[in-house]
N, C-alpha and C positions, 0 to 999 in steps of 0.2 A: 375599268375605267372609272375615274373619280368625277364627281359632279360637285364643285365647291358650292358651299353655302346653299345647299339643297334643303328646302323646306317641304315637308309632305303633310298635307292635311288629308286626314282619312276620315270619313264621315260614314256611319252606318245608316243604311237606308232602311226604313222600316219593313219593307218587303223582306220575306225569308226565301232564300233559295235552296232547293234540295242539292245536295253535293252528289254528284254522280262520280263513279270511280273511287269511292274511298277504300275499297278493299282489294284494289289492284295496283300494281306498280310494275316497273321494268328495271332492269339492271343490265349493264354491258358485261359480256362473257367472252372468253377467249375462243370456246367452241361449244358443241352440243354435247359434249361428254358429261358423265355422271357427276364427276368432281365439280365441273365448272356450273352444272345446273344446281347442285347444292349449295355452292357459294352464291349463285344468282338469286336463288330463293331467299336466302338469309338477308341478302342485300335489299331485294325488293320488300321482304317483310319488315325491315327497318324503316323503310319509306312509308309503308302502310301504317305503321305505329305513330309515325309522326303526324299523318293525316288524321288519324283518329282520336290521338290523345291531345295534339297541339303542341307537344313537346318534342324539340329536336334531338338529334343524337342518341338514339336509342340504345347504341352500343355502350354508352357510358353509364347507363341505369344499373342499379343494384340488382334488379330483376332480370337483367337481359339474358345470362345464361340460361334461365328457365324459359324465356320467351323465345330465345333462338333454337332450343331444342325442340319446341312445340311447332315451330314454323312448318316443317316438311309436312306434318299430318294435317295442317290446315289448307294445304293447297286444293283448290278444287279444279284448276285447269291451268294449263301454261301452254305457250307456243314461243317459237324462236322467230325473230324478225331479222333480216339482213338489210343493212343499210350502207350505202357507198358514202364515205365522207367526201367533201369537197377536195378536189386535187390540189396538192400542195403547190405553191408558187414554183414554177420553173421545172415541174415534173408532170407527167401524164400517168403516173402510176396511182392506181387507186387501191387501197387496203379496205375491203368491205369490213364493217363492225357488225357483230352479232349482238342482238339484244334479246334478253329473256323476259317476255311478259308473264306475269303470274297473277292469278286471281286467288284470293284466300276466303274461306268460309267465314261470313260476317258474324254468324251467331257464335261460332267458335272463338274468334278474335275477341268477341265482346266478353264471353265467358272468362277467357284467359286474362284479359284485362281487370274484370272484376275480382277473380281470384287472386290476382297480384296487387290488388288494391292501387290500381292505377286509374288516372282520370279517363273518362271516355267522352269525347266531344260528339254530339249526335250528328245525324245527317241533315238536319235543317239548320242551315248556316246563313247568316245575314249577308245580304249583298252589300258589298263595299264599294262606295263611291270614291275614287281616287282622283284628287286634284292635286298637282304639283306646281308650286311656283318656285322657278329656279333663278338664282342669281348668279350668273357666271362672268366674273370680271365687271365690266361696265354694262353688261346686257342683263335685262330682266325680262323673263318671259313664262308663259304657262306652258307646261309640258305637252307635246304631241308626239306620238309615236314616230311619225315621219321624221320629225326634227332630230330626235335622239333614239335611233333604232336600237342601239346597244342597252339602253336603260330599259326600253320596252321588252327587249329579250329577257333582261334580268327580272323584271317585274312579273312577266309571264311564267318564268320558271319558278319564282318564289310563290306564285299564286298556285301553280300545279302542285308543289311539294305539299302544300297545306289544303289543297282543294277547296279554295275559297272563291266563290262567285265575286268577280270584279267587274266593276262598271266604270268605264272611262268616257267622258263626254268626247263627241266627235271634233269639238272645238271647230265647228263650222261657223257661218256668220251669226246664227241664232245664239250658239253657245259663246262666241267671242264677245257678244253683247251682253250676255247674262253673267259670265265669269270674268272678272277683272283681275288682274295680277295683284293689285293692291289689296283687294278683299281677301284673296286666298292668302296672301302673305301676313296679313293682319289676323288671320285665323277667323 
């Protein structure tokens, strides 16, 4: 979904938030077999590397083969989760999806990144205040999750991939008096 003329104002709040879940991630797998588990661990490890380095697309890094080979040895625990996707329109057949959740050894991941001379983004992460001023055709408004649920889902997905504490105003009466579209739009 596209949001024309979207202007994002991201402000760092002084408070620091400790990021939980930096060293765990999940990946979809076809089944609980050994080959699928190995592929799932690799995919989950790429997600963890994005969280702890701040850099996307670990598989394109020069050091990726070495990192990928070390992933299996850094697993501290894993489990499978089965979830039923929403039924497709016009059918009542559900095909459950299997996700593999993996937790990796934090100290081991850190040592590996230091050895490969890759950046390490610590656990203390700034809480980010998110205000979005949106111009959609003739209409201008401040973003609220209720008004654009697809955008909210995309924001939460991006937040989770980087494990960034995100603060969004409730946009209740007090917030709507304190945050005006023109103030946010003007920066």
